[in-house]
LUMBA-957829 format. One record per atom (N, C-alpha, C): x, y, z; residue number from 1. Coordinates in steps of 0.2 Angstrom, whole numbers, plus 5000, padded with zeros to 4 digits. Each point is the difference from the previous one (the first is absolute). Layout:
# LUMBA-957829
- X;Y;Z;NUM
...
//
This chain:
# LUMBA-957829
- 4907;5019;4805;1
- 4999;4997;5007;1
- 5006;4997;5003;1
- 5000;5001;5007;2
- 5006;4997;5003;2
- 4999;4993;5001;2
- 5006;4996;4999;3
- 4999;4993;5000;3
- 5006;4997;5004;3
- 5000;4994;5002;4
- 5005;4997;5005;4
- 5007;5000;4997;4
- 5000;4999;4994;5
- 5007;4999;4996;5
- 5003;5007;5001;5
- 4997;5006;4999;6
- 5003;5006;5000;6
- 5002;5002;5007;6
- 4996;4998;5005;7
- 5002;5001;5007;7
- 5006;4996;5002;7
- 5000;4993;4998;8
- 5006;4996;5001;8
- 5006;5002;4997;8
- 4999;5003;4994;9
- 5006;5002;4996;9
- 5003;5007;5004;9
- 4996;5004;5003;10
- 5002;5006;5003;10
- 5003;4997;5007;10
- 4998;4995;5003;11
- 5003;4998;5007;11
- 5006;4997;4998;11
- 5001;4997;4994;12
- 5007;4997;4999;12
- 5006;5005;5000;12
- 4998;5007;5000;13
- 5005;5005;5000;13
- 5002;5002;5007;13
- 4997;4997;5005;14
- 5001;5002;5007;14
- 5005;4995;5003;14
- 5006;5002;5001;15
- 5005;4996;5003;15
- 4999;4999;5008;15
- 5002;4994;5002;16
- 4999;4999;5007;16
- 5006;5004;5003;16
- 4999;5003;5006;17
- 5006;5005;5002;17
- 5006;4996;5002;17
- 5006;5002;4997;18
- 5006;4997;5001;18
- 5002;4995;4995;18
- 4995;4998;4995;19
- 5001;4995;4995;19
- 4999;5003;4993;19
- 5003;4997;4995;20
- 4999;5002;4993;20
- 4993;4996;4997;20
- 4998;4996;5004;21
- 4994;4996;4997;21
- 4993;5003;5003;21
- 4995;4999;4996;22
- 4994;5004;5001;22
- 4995;4995;5005;22
- 4995;5003;5002;23
- 4995;4997;5005;23
- 4996;4995;4996;23
- 4999;5000;4994;24
- 4996;4995;4996;24
- 5004;4994;5000;24
- 5007;5000;4997;25
- 5004;4994;5000;25
- 5002;4997;5006;25
- 4999;5004;5006;26
- 5002;4997;5006;26
- 4993;4997;5003;26
- 4995;5000;4996;27
- 4994;4997;5003;27
- 4996;5003;5005;27
- 5001;5007;5001;28
- 4997;5003;5006;28
- 4993;5003;4998;28
- 4999;5000;4994;29
- 4993;5003;4998;29
- 4995;4994;5000;29
- 4995;5000;5005;30
- 4996;4994;5001;30
- 4993;5001;4997;30
- 4999;5006;4997;31
- 4993;5001;4997;31
- 4999;5007;4997;31
- 4996;5000;4995;32
- 4999;5007;4997;32
- 4992;5000;4999;32
- 4997;5004;5003;33
- 4992;5001;4999;33
- 4999;5007;4997;33
- 4996;5000;4995;34
- 4998;5006;4996;34
- 4992;5000;5000;34
- 4998;5006;5002;35
- 4992;5001;5000;35
- 4999;5007;4998;35
- 4998;5001;4994;36
- 4998;5006;4997;36
- 5006;5005;5001;36
- 5006;4999;4998;37
- 5005;5004;5001;37
- 5003;5001;5007;37
- 4997;4996;5005;38
- 5003;5000;5007;38
- 5005;4994;5000;38
- 5006;5001;5001;39
- 5005;4994;5000;39
- 5002;4999;5007;39
- 5000;4993;5002;40
- 5003;4998;5007;40
- 5005;4995;4998;40
- 5006;5001;5003;41
- 5006;4996;4999;41
- 5001;4996;5007;41
- 5001;4994;5000;42
- 5001;4996;5006;42
- 5007;4998;5000;42
- 5004;5002;5005;43
- 5007;4999;5000;43
- 5002;4997;5007;43
- 5004;4994;4999;44
- 5002;4997;5006;44
- 5008;5001;5001;44
- 5002;5002;5006;45
- 5007;5001;5001;45
- 5002;4997;5007;45
- 5005;4997;5001;46
- 5003;4997;5006;46
- 5006;5005;5002;46
- 4999;5004;5005;47
- 5005;5004;5002;47
- 4998;5003;5007;47
- 5005;5002;5004;48
- 5000;5004;5006;48
- 5001;5007;4999;48
- 5002;5002;4994;49
- 5002;5007;4999;49
- 4994;5004;4997;49
- 4997;5004;5004;50
- 4994;5004;4998;50
- 5002;5004;4994;50
- 5006;5002;4999;51
- 5002;5004;4994;51
- 4999;4997;4993;51
- 5000;4993;5000;52
- 5000;4997;4994;52
- 4993;5000;4997;52
- 4994;4998;5004;53
- 4994;5001;4997;53
- 4998;5008;4998;53
- 5003;5004;5004;54
- 4998;5007;4999;54
- 5003;5002;4993;54
- 5007;4998;4999;55
- 5003;5001;4993;55
- 4996;4997;4995;55
- 4998;4994;5001;56
- 4996;4996;4995;56
- 4994;5004;4998;56
- 4996;5002;5005;57
- 4994;5004;5000;57
- 5001;5006;4995;57
- 5005;5004;5002;58
- 5001;5006;4996;58
- 5002;4998;4992;58
- 5004;4995;4999;59
- 5002;4998;4993;59
- 4994;4997;4997;59
- 4996;4996;5003;60
- 4994;4997;4997;60
- 4995;5006;4998;60
- 4999;5004;5004;61
- 4995;5006;4999;61
- 5003;5004;4994;61
- 5006;5001;5000;62
- 5003;5004;4994;62
- 4999;4996;4994;62
- 5001;4994;5000;63
- 5000;4996;4994;63
- 4993;5000;4997;63
- 4995;4999;5005;64
- 4993;4999;4998;64
- 4997;5007;4997;64
- 5003;5006;5003;65
- 4998;5006;4998;65
- 5001;5002;4992;65
- 5004;4996;4997;66
- 5002;5001;4993;66
- 4995;4996;4996;66
- 4996;4996;5002;67
- 4995;4997;4996;67
- 4993;5004;4999;67
- 4999;5001;4994;68
- 4994;5004;4999;68
- 4993;4995;5001;68
- 4996;5004;5003;69
- 4993;4996;5002;69
- 4999;4998;5007;69
- 5006;5001;5004;70
- 4999;4998;5007;70
- 4997;5006;5004;70
- 4995;4998;5003;71
- 4997;5006;5004;71
- 5002;5000;5007;71
- 5002;4994;5003;72
- 5003;4999;5006;72
- 5004;4994;5001;72
- 5005;5000;5004;73
- 5005;4995;5001;73
- 5000;4998;5007;73
- 5000;4994;5002;74
- 5000;4998;5007;74
- 5005;4994;5001;74
- 5005;5001;5004;75
- 5005;4994;5001;75
- 4998;4997;5007;75
- 4999;4994;5000;76
- 4998;4996;5005;76
- 5006;4995;5002;76
- 5003;5002;5006;77
- 5006;4996;5002;77
- 4998;4995;5005;77
- 5004;4994;4999;78
- 5000;4995;5005;78
- 5007;4999;5002;78
- 5002;5003;5006;79
- 5006;5000;5003;79
- 5001;4994;5004;79
- 5005;4996;4999;80
- 5001;4994;5003;80
- 5006;5000;5004;80
- 5001;4996;5006;81
- 5006;5000;5003;81
- 5005;4995;4997;81
- 5006;5002;4999;82
- 5005;4996;4996;82
- 5001;4994;5005;82
- 5002;4994;4997;83
- 5002;4994;5004;83
- 5006;5001;5003;83
- 5001;4998;5006;84
- 5006;5000;5004;84
- 5006;4996;4996;84
- 5006;5003;5000;85
- 5005;4996;4998;85
- 5002;4994;5005;85
- 5002;4994;4997;86
- 5002;4995;5004;86
- 5007;5000;5003;86
- 5001;4997;5006;87
- 5006;4999;5003;87
- 5004;5006;5001;87
- 4997;5006;5001;88
- 5004;5006;5001;88
- 5003;5003;4994;88
- 4998;4998;4994;89
- 5002;5003;4994;89
- 4997;5006;4999;89
- 5004;5005;4996;90
- 4997;5006;4999;90
- 4997;5001;4994;90
- 4998;4995;4997;91
- 4997;5000;4993;91
- 4993;5003;5001;91
- 4997;5003;4994;92
- 4993;5001;5000;92
- 4997;4996;4995;92
- 4993;5000;5000;93
- 4997;4996;4995;93
- 4992;5000;5002;93
- 4996;4998;4995;94
- 4993;5000;5001;94
- 4998;4994;5004;94
- 5004;4994;4999;95
- 4997;4994;5003;95
- 5006;4995;5001;95
- 4999;4996;5005;96
- 5004;4994;5001;96
- 4997;4994;4996;96
- 5004;4995;4998;97
- 4997;4994;4997;97
- 4999;4995;5006;97
- 4994;4998;5000;98
- 4998;4995;5006;98
- 5005;4994;5000;98
- 5003;4999;5006;99
- 5004;4994;5001;99
- 5007;5001;4998;99
- 5002;5006;4997;100
- 5007;5001;4998;100
- 5003;5005;5005;100
- 5005;4997;5003;101
- 5004;5004;5005;101
- 5004;5006;4998;101
- 5004;4998;4994;102
- 5005;5005;4998;102
- 5000;5000;4992;102
- 5000;5006;4997;103
- 5000;5001;4993;103
- 5006;5003;4998;103
- 5005;4997;4997;104
- 5006;5002;4998;104
- 5001;5002;4993;104
- 5001;5006;4998;105
- 5001;5002;4993;105
- 5007;4999;4998;105
- 5002;4997;4994;106
- 5006;5000;4998;106
- 5000;5004;4993;106
- 5004;5005;5001;107
- 5000;5005;4995;107
- 5007;5003;4997;107
- 5000;5003;4994;108
- 5006;5003;4998;108
- 4997;5006;4995;108
- 5004;5005;4999;109
- 4998;5005;4996;109
- 5002;4998;4992;109
- 5004;4995;4999;110
- 5002;4998;4994;110
- 4999;4993;4998;110
- 4998;4999;4994;111
- 4999;4993;4998;111
- 5007;4996;4999;111
- 5000;4994;5000;112
- 5006;4996;4998;112
- 5005;4999;5006;112
- 4998;5002;5006;113
- 5005;4999;5005;113
- 4999;4994;5004;113
- 4995;4995;4998;114
- 4999;4994;5004;114
- 4995;5000;5005;114
- 4996;5005;5000;115
- 4995;5000;5005;115
- 4995;4994;5001;115
- 4998;4997;4994;116
- 4996;4994;5000;116
- 5004;4994;5003;116
- 5006;5000;4998;117
- 5004;4995;5003;117
- 5001;5000;5008;117
- 5001;5006;5002;118
- 5000;5001;5007;118
- 4993;4999;5003;118
- 4995;5002;4997;119
- 4993;4999;5003;119
- 4999;4992;5001;119
- 5001;4996;4994;120
- 4999;4993;5000;120
- 5004;4997;5006;120
- 5007;5001;5000;121
- 5004;4997;5005;121
- 4999;5002;5007;121
- 4998;5006;5001;122
- 4998;5002;5007;122
- 4994;4997;5002;122
- 4995;4999;4996;123
- 4994;4996;5001;123
- 5001;4993;5002;123
- 5004;4997;4996;124
- 5002;4993;5001;124
- 5004;4999;5007;124
- 5005;5005;5001;125
- 5004;4999;5006;125
- 4996;5001;5006;125
- 4995;5005;5000;126
- 4996;5001;5006;126
- 4995;4994;5001;126
- 4998;4997;4994;127
- 4996;4993;5001;127
- 5004;4995;5003;127
- 5006;4999;4998;128
- 5005;4995;5002;128
- 5001;5001;5007;128
- 5000;5006;5003;129
- 5001;5001;5007;129
- 4994;4998;5004;129
- 4994;4998;4997;130
- 4994;4998;5004;130
- 4995;5005;5000;130
- 5001;5006;4996;131
- 4994;5005;5000;131
- 4995;4998;4995;131
- 4994;5002;5000;132
- 4995;5000;4995;132
- 5001;5006;4996;132
- 5001;4999;4993;133
- 5002;5005;4996;133
- 4995;5000;4993;133
- 4999;5006;4998;134
- 4996;5001;4994;134
- 5005;5005;4996;134
- 4999;5000;4993;135
- 5004;5004;4995;135
- 4995;5002;4995;135
- 4999;5007;5000;136
- 4996;5003;4995;136
- 5004;5004;4995;136
- 5000;4997;4993;137
- 5003;5003;4995;137
- 4997;5006;4997;137
- 5002;5006;5003;138
- 4996;5006;4998;138
- 5003;5003;4993;138
- 5004;4997;4997;139
- 5003;5003;4994;139
- 4995;4997;4994;139
- 4995;5004;4999;140
- 4995;4997;4995;140
- 5002;5000;4993;140
- 5005;5004;4998;141
- 5002;5001;4994;141
- 5006;4995;4998;141
- 5003;4998;5005;142
- 5006;4995;4999;142
- 5000;4995;5006;142
- 4995;4996;5000;143
- 4999;4995;5006;143
- 5005;4995;4999;143
- 5004;4997;5005;144
- 5005;4995;4999;144
- 4999;4994;5005;144
- 4996;5001;5005;145
- 5000;4995;5005;145
- 4997;4993;4998;145
- 4996;5000;4995;146
- 4998;4993;4997;146
- 5006;4996;4998;146
- 5005;5004;4996;147
- 5006;4996;4998;147
- 5005;4999;5005;147
- 5000;5005;5005;148
- 5005;4999;5005;148
- 4998;4995;5005;148
- 4994;4998;5001;149
- 4998;4995;5004;149
- 4998;4993;4996;149
- 5001;5001;4994;150
- 4999;4994;4996;150
- 4993;4997;5000;150
- 4995;5004;4999;151
- 4993;4997;4999;151
- 4996;5005;4995;151
- 4996;4996;4997;152
- 4995;5004;4995;152
- 4993;4998;5002;152
- 4999;4999;5006;153
- 4993;4998;5002;153
- 4996;5006;5000;153
- 4993;4999;4999;154
- 4995;5006;5000;154
- 4997;5000;5006;154
- 5000;5006;5004;155
- 4996;5000;5006;155
- 4993;5000;4999;155
- 4996;4996;5005;156
- 4993;5000;5000;156
- 4997;5005;5005;156
- 4994;5000;5000;157
- 4996;5005;5004;157
- 4995;4997;5004;157
- 4998;5002;5006;158
- 4995;4998;5004;158
- 4993;5002;4998;158
- 4995;4998;5003;159
- 4993;5003;4998;159
- 4999;5007;5002;159
- 5004;5002;5004;160
- 5000;5007;5002;160
- 5005;5005;4996;160
- 5002;4997;4995;161
- 5005;5003;4995;161
- 5007;5002;5003;161
- 5002;4996;5005;162
- 5006;5001;5003;162
- 5005;4996;4996;162
- 5006;5002;4998;163
- 5005;4997;4996;163
- 5004;4995;5005;163
- 5001;4994;4998;164
- 5003;4995;5004;164
- 5008;5000;4997;164
- 5004;5002;5004;165
- 5007;5001;4998;165
- 5003;4993;4998;165
- 5005;5000;4996;166
- 5004;4994;4998;166
- 5005;4999;5006;166
- 5002;4994;5002;167
- 5005;4999;5005;167
- 5005;4996;4997;167
- 5006;5002;5000;168
- 5006;4997;4998;168
- 5006;5002;5004;168
- 5004;4994;5002;169
- 5006;5001;5004;169
- 4998;5003;5007;169
- 4994;4999;5002;170
- 4998;5002;5007;170
- 4997;5007;5000;170
- 5000;5003;4994;171
- 4998;5007;5000;171
- 4993;5001;4996;171
- 4996;5004;5003;172
- 4993;5001;4996;172
- 5002;5006;4995;172
- 4998;4999;4994;173
- 5002;5004;4994;173
- 4994;5003;4996;173
- 5000;5006;4998;174
- 4996;5003;4995;174
- 5004;5004;4995;174
- 4998;5000;4994;175
- 5004;5003;4995;175
- 4996;5001;4994;175
- 5000;5005;4996;176
- 4997;5001;4994;176
- 5003;4994;4995;176
- 5006;4998;5001;177
- 5002;4994;4996;177
- 4996;4994;5001;177
- 4996;4999;5005;178
- 4996;4994;5001;178
- 4994;5001;4995;178
- 4998;5006;4998;179
- 4994;5001;4997;179
- 5001;5001;4992;179
- 5006;5001;4998;180
- 5001;5001;4993;180
- 5006;4995;4998;180
- 5000;4999;4993;181
- 5005;4996;4997;181
- 5006;5004;5000;181
- 5006;4997;4999;182
- 5006;5003;5000;182
- 5001;5006;4995;182
- 4996;4999;4994;183
- 5001;5005;4994;183
- 4995;5005;5001;183
- 4995;5000;5005;184
- 4995;5005;5000;184
- 5002;5006;5004;184
- 5000;5006;4997;185
- 5002;5006;5004;185
- 4994;5003;5004;185
- 5001;5003;5005;186
- 4995;5004;5004;186
- 5000;5007;4997;186
- 4994;5001;4997;187
- 4999;5007;4997;187
- 4994;5003;5004;187
- 5002;5004;5005;188
- 4995;5003;5004;188
- 5002;5007;5002;188
- 4996;5005;5001;189
- 5001;5006;5002;189
- 5000;5001;5008;189
- 5002;5005;5003;190
- 5001;5001;5007;190
- 4994;4998;5004;190
- 4994;5002;4999;191
- 4994;4997;5004;191
- 4999;4993;5000;191
- 5001;4997;4994;192
- 5000;4992;5000;192
- 5006;4997;5004;192
- 5006;5003;5000;193
- 5005;4997;5003;193
- 4999;5001;5008;193
- 4997;5006;5002;194
- 4998;5001;5007;194
- 4995;4994;5002;194
- 4995;4999;4996;195
- 4995;4995;5001;195
- 5003;4993;5001;195
- 5004;4998;4996;196
- 5003;4993;5000;196
- 5004;5000;5007;196
- 5004;5005;5001;197
- 5004;5000;5006;197
- 4996;4999;5006;197
- 4995;5004;5001;198
- 4995;5000;5005;198
- 4997;4993;5001;198
- 4998;4996;4994;199
- 4998;4994;5001;199
- 5005;4995;5002;199
- 5006;5000;4998;200
- 5005;4996;5002;200
- 5001;5000;5008;200
- 5000;5006;5002;201
- 5001;5002;5008;201
- 4994;4997;5004;201
- 4994;5002;4998;202
- 4994;5000;5004;202
- 4995;4994;4998;202
- 5001;4997;4994;203
- 4995;4995;4998;203
- 5003;4993;4999;203
- 5006;4999;5003;204
- 5004;4994;5000;204
- 4999;4997;5007;204
- 4999;4993;5000;205
- 4999;4997;5007;205
- 5007;4999;5003;205
- 5003;5005;5002;206
- 5007;4999;5003;206
- 5000;4996;5007;206
- 4995;5000;5003;207
- 4999;4997;5007;207
- 5005;5003;5005;207
- 5002;4996;5005;208
- 5005;5002;5005;208
- 5007;5000;4997;208
- 5003;5006;5000;209
- 5007;5000;4997;209
- 5004;5004;5005;209
- 5006;4998;5001;210
- 5005;5004;5004;210
- 5003;5006;4996;210
- 5001;4998;4993;211
- 5002;5005;4996;211
- 4997;5000;4993;211
- 4998;5005;4997;212
- 4998;5001;4993;212
- 5005;5004;4997;212
- 5004;4997;4995;213
- 5005;5004;4997;213
- 4997;5003;4993;213
- 5001;5006;4999;214
- 4997;5003;4994;214
- 5006;5002;4995;214
- 5000;4997;4995;215
- 5005;5001;4995;215
- 4998;5006;4995;215
- 5003;5006;5001;216
- 4997;5006;4997;216
- 5003;5000;4993;216
- 4997;5004;4996;217
- 5003;5002;4993;217
- 5005;5005;5002;217
- 5005;5001;4995;218
- 5005;5006;5001;218
- 4996;5006;4999;218
- 5003;5005;5003;219
- 4998;5007;5000;219
- 4995;5002;5006;219
- 4997;5006;4999;220
- 4996;5002;5006;220
- 4993;5002;4997;220
- 4997;4996;4996;221
- 4994;5002;4997;221
- 4993;4998;5003;221
- 4995;4998;4996;222
- 4993;4999;5002;222
- 5000;4994;5004;222
- 5003;4995;4999;223
- 5000;4993;5004;223
- 5002;5002;5007;223
- 5006;5003;5000;224
- 5003;5001;5007;224
- 4995;5004;5004;224
- 4997;5006;4997;225
- 4996;5004;5004;225
- 4993;4997;5002;225
- 4998;4995;4995;226
- 4994;4996;5002;226
- 5001;4996;5006;226
- 5006;4997;5000;227
- 5001;4995;5006;227
- 5000;5004;5006;227
- 5004;5006;5001;228
- 5000;5003;5006;228
- 4994;5004;5002;228
- 4995;5001;4995;229
- 4994;5002;5001;229
- 4995;4995;5002;229
- 5001;4994;4999;230
- 4996;4994;5001;230
- 5001;4996;5006;230
- 5006;4999;5002;231
- 5002;4996;5005;231
- 5005;5003;5005;231
- 5001;4998;5006;232
- 5005;5002;5004;232
- 5006;4996;4999;232
- 5005;5003;4997;233
- 5007;4997;4999;233
- 5004;5001;5006;233
- 5003;4994;5002;234
- 5004;5000;5006;234
- 5006;5003;4999;234
- 5003;4999;4994;235
- 5007;5003;4999;235
- 5002;4998;4993;235
- 5005;5003;4997;236
- 5003;4999;4994;236
- 5007;4998;5000;236
- 5002;4995;4995;237
- 5007;4998;4999;237
- 5001;5003;4993;237
- 5006;5004;5000;238
- 5002;5003;4994;238
- 5006;4996;4997;238
- 4999;4998;4993;239
- 5005;4996;4997;239
- 5004;5005;4995;239
- 5006;4999;5000;240
- 5004;5004;4995;240
- 5006;4996;4998;240
- 5004;5003;4995;241
- 5007;4997;4999;241
- 5005;5005;5002;241
- 5006;4999;5000;242
- 5005;5005;5003;242
- 5001;5006;4996;242
- 4998;5000;4994;243
- 5002;5005;4995;243
- 4995;5006;5002;243
- 5003;5006;4998;244
- 4996;5007;5002;244
- 4994;5000;4996;244
- 5000;4998;4994;245
- 4993;5001;4996;245
- 4995;4996;5003;245
- 5001;4995;5004;246
- 4995;4996;5003;246
- 4998;5003;5007;246
- 5005;5003;5003;247
- 4999;5003;5007;247
- 4996;5006;4999;247
- 5001;5004;4994;248
- 4996;5006;4999;248
- 4992;4998;5000;248
- 4999;4995;4997;249
- 4992;4998;4999;249
- 4998;4997;5007;249
- 5005;4997;5003;250
- 4998;4997;5007;250
- 4998;5005;5005;250
- 5003;5006;4999;251
- 4999;5005;5005;251
- 4993;5003;4999;251
- 4998;5000;4993;252
- 4993;5002;4999;252
- 4995;4996;5003;252
- 5001;4993;5000;253
- 4995;4995;5003;253
- 5000;5002;5008;253
- 5006;5001;5003;254
- 5001;5001;5007;254
- 4996;5007;5002;254
- 5001;5005;4995;255
- 4996;5006;5001;255
- 4992;4999;5000;255
- 4998;4996;4995;256
- 4993;4999;5000;256
- 4997;4997;5006;256
- 5004;4995;5003;257
- 4997;4996;5006;257
- 5000;5005;5006;257
- 5005;5004;5000;258
- 5001;5005;5005;258
- 4994;5005;5000;258
- 4998;5002;4994;259
- 4994;5004;5000;259
- 4993;4997;5002;259
- 5000;4994;5000;260
- 4994;4996;5002;260
- 5001;4997;5007;260
- 5005;5001;5003;261
- 5002;4998;5007;261
- 5000;4992;5000;261
- 5003;4997;4995;262
- 5002;4993;5000;262
- 5007;4999;5002;262
- 5002;4997;5006;263
- 5007;5000;5002;263
- 5004;4995;4995;263
- 5006;5002;4999;264
- 5005;4996;4996;264
- 5004;4995;5005;264
- 4999;4994;4998;265
- 5002;4995;5004;265
- 5008;4998;4999;265
- 5002;5002;4994;266
- 5007;5000;4998;266
- 5001;4999;4993;266
- 5006;5000;4998;267
- 5002;4999;4993;267
- 5004;4994;4998;267
- 4998;4996;4995;268
- 5003;4995;4997;268
- 5004;5002;4994;268
- 5007;4999;5000;269
- 5004;5001;4994;269
- 5000;4994;4996;269
- 4997;5000;4994;270
- 5001;4994;4996;270
- 5005;5001;4995;270
- 5002;4994;4997;271
- 5006;5001;4995;271
- 5006;5003;5003;271
- 5001;4999;5006;272
- 5006;5003;5004;272
- 5007;4999;4997;272
- 5001;4994;4998;273
- 5006;4998;4997;273
- 4999;4993;4996;273
- 5005;4998;4996;274
- 5000;4994;4997;274
- 5007;4996;5002;274
- 4999;4994;5003;275
- 5005;4996;5002;275
- 5002;4995;4994;275
- 5005;5000;4997;276
- 5002;4996;4995;276
- 5001;4993;5002;276
- 4996;4995;4997;277
- 5000;4993;5003;277
- 5007;4997;4999;277
- 5004;5002;4995;278
- 5006;4997;4999;278
- 5005;5002;5005;278
- 5001;5006;5001;279
- 5005;5003;5005;279
- 4998;5002;5007;279
- 4993;5001;5000;280
- 4998;5003;5007;280
- 5001;5007;5001;280
- 5002;5003;4995;281
- 5001;5008;5000;281
- 4994;5003;4999;281
- 4999;5006;5004;282
- 4994;5004;4999;282
- 5001;5006;4996;282
- 4995;5001;4996;283
- 5000;5006;4995;283
- 4994;5004;5002;283
- 5001;5007;5001;284
- 4995;5005;5002;284
- 4997;5003;4993;284
- 4996;4996;4997;285
- 4998;5002;4993;285
- 4996;5006;5000;285
- 4996;5001;5005;286
- 4996;5006;5001;286
- 5002;5005;5005;286
- 5007;5000;5002;287
- 5003;5004;5005;287
- 4999;4997;5007;287
- 5002;5003;5005;288
- 5000;4997;5006;288
- 4998;5005;5006;288
- 4997;4998;5005;289
- 4998;5004;5006;289
- 4994;5005;4999;289
- 4997;5000;4994;290
- 4994;5005;4999;290
- 4995;4998;5005;290
- 4998;4994;5001;291
- 4994;4998;5004;291
- 5002;5002;5008;291
- 5006;4999;5002;292
- 5002;5001;5007;292
- 5000;5008;5001;292
- 5002;5004;4995;293
- 5001;5007;5001;293
- 4992;5003;5000;293
- 4996;4997;4996;294
- 4993;5003;5000;294
- 4997;4998;5006;294
- 5001;4994;5003;295
- 4997;4998;5006;295
- 5002;5004;5006;295
- 5006;5002;5000;296
- 5003;5004;5005;296
- 4997;5007;4999;296
- 4999;5003;4994;297
- 4997;5006;4999;297
- 4993;5001;5003;297
- 4996;4994;4999;298
- 4993;5000;5002;298
- 4999;4998;5007;298
- 5006;4997;5003;299
- 4999;4998;5007;299
- 4996;4994;5000;299
- 5000;4995;4995;300
- 4997;4994;5000;300
- 5005;4994;4999;300
- 4998;4994;5002;301
- 5005;4995;4999;301
- 5001;4998;4993;301
- 5006;4997;4999;302
- 5002;4997;4994;302
- 4998;4992;5001;302
- 4994;4998;4997;303
- 4998;4993;5002;303
- 5004;4995;4997;303
- 5003;5001;4995;304
- 5005;4995;4997;304
- 5002;5002;4993;304
- 5005;4996;4998;305
- 5004;5002;4993;305
- 4999;4993;4996;305
- 4997;5000;4995;306
- 4999;4994;4996;306
- 5004;5000;4994;306
- 5005;4996;4998;307
- 5004;5000;4994;307
- 4996;4998;4994;307
- 5003;5001;4994;308
- 4998;4997;4994;308
- 5002;4993;5000;308
- 4995;4996;4999;309
- 5001;4993;5001;309
- 4996;4996;4995;309
- 5003;4995;4997;310
- 4997;4996;4995;310
- 4995;4996;5002;310
- 5001;4996;5006;311
- 4995;4996;5003;311
- 4994;5004;5002;311
- 5000;5006;5002;312
- 4995;5004;5002;312
- 4995;5002;4994;312
- 5004;5001;4994;313
- 4996;5001;4994;313
- 4997;4994;4998;313
- 5003;4994;5000;314
- 4997;4994;4998;314
- 4994;4998;5004;314
- 5001;5001;5007;315
- 4994;4999;5004;315
- 4994;5004;4999;315
- 5001;5006;4998;316
- 4994;5005;4998;316
- 4997;4998;4994;316
- 5004;4997;4995;317
- 4998;4998;4993;317
- 4996;4993;5001;317
- 5002;4996;5004;318
- 4998;4993;5001;318
- 4994;5000;5005;318
- 4998;5005;5003;319
- 4995;5000;5005;319
- 5002;4997;5007;319
- 5006;5000;5001;320
- 5003;4998;5007;320
- 5005;5005;5003;320
- 4997;5005;5003;321
- 5004;5005;5003;321
- 5006;4998;5004;321
- 5005;5003;5000;322
- 5007;4998;5003;322
- 4999;4999;5008;322
- 4995;5004;5003;323
- 4999;4999;5007;323
- 4997;4993;5002;323
- 4998;4996;4995;324
- 4998;4994;5002;324
- 5005;4995;5002;324
- 5006;5002;4998;325
- 5006;4996;5001;325
- 5002;5001;5008;325
- 5004;4995;5002;326
- 5002;5001;5007;326
- 5005;5005;5001;326
- 4998;5005;5005;327
- 5004;5005;5002;327
- 5007;4998;5003;327
- 5001;4994;5002;328
- 5006;4997;5002;328
- 5005;4999;4995;328
- 4997;4998;4994;329
- 5005;4998;4994;329
- 5000;5005;4994;329
- 4996;5005;5001;330
- 4999;5005;4994;330
- 5001;5007;5003;330
- 5005;5004;4997;331
- 5001;5007;5003;331
- 4995;5004;4998;331
- 4997;5000;4994;332
- 4994;5005;4998;332
- 4994;4998;5004;332
- 4998;4994;5001;333
- 4995;4998;5005;333
- 5001;5003;5007;333
- 5006;4999;5002;334
- 5001;5002;5007;334
- 4999;5008;5000;334
- 5002;5004;4995;335
- 4999;5007;5000;335
- 4993;5002;5000;335
- 4996;4996;4996;336
- 4993;5002;5000;336
- 4996;4998;5007;336
- 5003;4994;5003;337
- 4997;4998;5007;337
- 5002;5006;5005;337
- 5006;5003;4999;338
- 5002;5005;5005;338
- 4996;5006;4999;338
- 4998;5002;4993;339
- 4996;5006;4999;339
- 4993;4999;5003;339
- 4997;4994;4999;340
- 4994;4998;5002;340
- 5000;5001;5008;340
- 5005;4998;5003;341
- 5000;5000;5008;341
- 5000;5007;5002;341
- 5004;5005;4996;342
- 5000;5007;5002;342
- 4994;5003;4999;342
- 4996;4998;4994;343
- 4994;5003;4999;343
- 4995;4998;5005;343
- 5000;4994;5002;344
- 4995;4997;5005;344
- 5002;5004;5007;344
- 5006;5001;5002;345
- 5002;5003;5006;345
- 4997;5008;5000;345
- 5000;5003;4994;346
- 4999;5007;5000;346
- 4993;5001;5001;346
- 4995;4995;4999;347
- 4993;5002;5000;347
- 4997;4997;5006;347
- 5004;4997;5004;348
- 4997;4996;5007;348
- 4998;5006;5005;348
//
């Protein structure tokens, strides 16, 4: 006998055109009806490209034909109009988040380059400028925003099962770190990671925001693809260090965003140099000029160069991001204020 599990397993082999992920994990399969060997699959797709449902139809038909016991197969498509990108952005996505004007992804192809530090300080700097800001920690496996903002509060939920974000330093926050203890690992497969990411984006009471900053995990995997398939991303900020091994992976992140039509707002070169506090001499520990050359190669701005700095590290560990300090008296805070200004100007 044909059963739903067998049909769903077959559908999981059908890739969404242009992606490595399948239509089941993307949440496009909305229903499976089986009556005496007659199978009807309901699929919902948001696209203006007629070739996409045609390709999906062919691939689904081929996948179902391999299941014994199916006498007929029907694919019932629900083709929806994609949401328009805000503020002239070229991004694509299934939906906008009500009340959120701009969604800014902070990404890197490599871990350990300071992406979360940049995300936290960018959010604080934007909030300090008077903007309303939210920060979504999309790194489910290595969440850090609870520590970097110095709070272990647990978020509450409304009667409608909407999550109420934590507010700290003027920024609305959501992170897996608020839901788990420090020692609890997140052990989930791709589909569950997709579900958590979608909940963080769509089931949080973000309210009216000028900017929602997304702190992405390293790489170009399930979570990144889920985000660009779920919401309209205004643009991406790429974080790298000057060394070539980091730039190689940063290029992969840039290439991924290019394939899904998300504009690159610019590059932040982190750990650019170390200034010795005793002598004031600068040392290029990870090389020099890599971020500038990459920005020129891509034709995007170099948003800023952030040095290795003890106070920046201490601020992240103590829950007080360096951008909270006055830009008039702190060089690093001034750099983040400048980066925030450039990001804001690029999406107006």
